[in-house]
C-alpha positions as CSV (number, residue, x, y, z in Angstrom):
1,X,38.5,30.8,10.2
2,X,35.1,31.8,8.9
3,X,34.2,28.1,8.6
4,X,35.2,27.5,12.3
5,X,33.0,30.5,13.5
6,X,30.1,29.2,11.4
7,X,30.4,25.7,12.9
8,X,30.8,27.1,16.4
9,X,27.7,29.3,15.9
10,X,25.7,26.3,14.8
11,X,26.9,24.4,17.9
12,X,25.8,27.2,20.2
13,X,22.5,27.5,18.3
14,X,21.8,23.7,18.6
15,X,22.8,23.8,22.3
16,X,20.4,26.7,23.0
17,X,17.5,25.3,21.0
18,X,17.7,21.6,22.0
19,X,15.8,22.1,25.3
20,X,13.0,23.9,23.3
21,X,12.8,21.0,20.9
22,X,12.8,18.5,23.8
23,X,10.0,20.5,25.6
24,X,7.9,20.5,22.4
25,X,8.4,16.8,21.9
26,X,7.5,16.0,25.6
27,X,4.4,18.2,25.4
28,X,3.3,16.3,22.3
29,X,3.9,12.9,24.0
30,X,1.9,14.1,27.1
31,X,-0.9,15.3,24.9
32,X,-1.0,12.1,22.9
33,X,-1.2,9.9,26.0
34,X,-3.9,12.1,27.5
35,X,-5.9,11.9,24.3
36,X,-5.5,8.2,24.1
37,X,-6.6,7.6,27.7
38,X,-9.6,9.9,27.5
39,X,-10.9,8.2,24.3
40,X,-10.1,4.8,25.7
41,X,-12.3,5.5,28.7
42,X,-15.1,6.9,26.5
43,X,-15.0,3.8,24.3
44,X,-15.0,1.4,27.2
45,X,-18.0,3.2,28.7
46,X,-19.8,3.1,25.3
47,X,-19.0,-0.6,24.8
48,X,-20.6,-1.6,28.1
49,X,-23.5,0.8,27.4
50,X,-24.2,-1.1,24.2
51,X,-23.4,1.8,21.9
52,X,-22.5,1.1,18.3
53,X,-19.4,2.8,17.1
54,X,-20.0,2.3,13.4
55,X,-23.1,3.0,11.2
56,X,-25.0,0.1,9.9
57,X,-23.6,-0.8,6.4
58,X,-25.4,-2.1,3.4
59,X,-24.1,-5.6,4.1
60,X,-25.5,-5.4,7.7
61,X,-28.9,-4.3,6.4
62,X,-28.9,-7.2,3.9
63,X,-27.9,-9.7,6.5
64,X,-30.6,-8.5,8.9
65,X,-33.2,-8.7,6.2
66,X,-32.1,-12.2,5.2
67,X,-32.3,-13.3,8.9
68,X,-35.8,-11.9,9.2
69,X,-36.9,-13.7,6.1
70,X,-35.3,-17.0,7.3
71,X,-33.1,-17.3,4.3
72,X,-29.9,-18.0,6.3
73,X,-31.0,-21.3,8.0
74,X,-31.7,-22.1,11.6
75,X,-28.0,-21.7,12.8
76,X,-27.9,-18.1,11.7
77,X,-31.1,-17.1,13.6
78,X,-30.0,-18.7,16.8
79,X,-26.5,-17.3,16.7
80,X,-25.2,-20.6,18.0
81,X,-23.1,-23.3,16.4
82,X,-21.8,-22.3,12.9
83,X,-20.8,-25.8,12.0
84,X,-24.4,-27.2,12.1
C-alpha cells in the first residue's frame, strides 16, 4: 500500500511540474532563437561593412609580408588564377 501511495504521489508531482518544465524549455528555445537572429543580423551587417571577425594571425602576417616582398609569384599578388 505504501508503494502505491508513493507511486501515486510521484505521478501527481510529475503532472503538476510538467507544465513548469515545459515553460522553462520553451523560454530557453525562444531565448536561443532570439539570440541567434540578433547575432546573425549583426554579422551580416558587419560582413557588408567589411569588418573582420577574427584577428590577424601569425600566418596572415607572414603571407602579407611575403606578398609585399614578391616572394609568392605573380599569381598570388593578382589574386587571380591559382593554376598559372
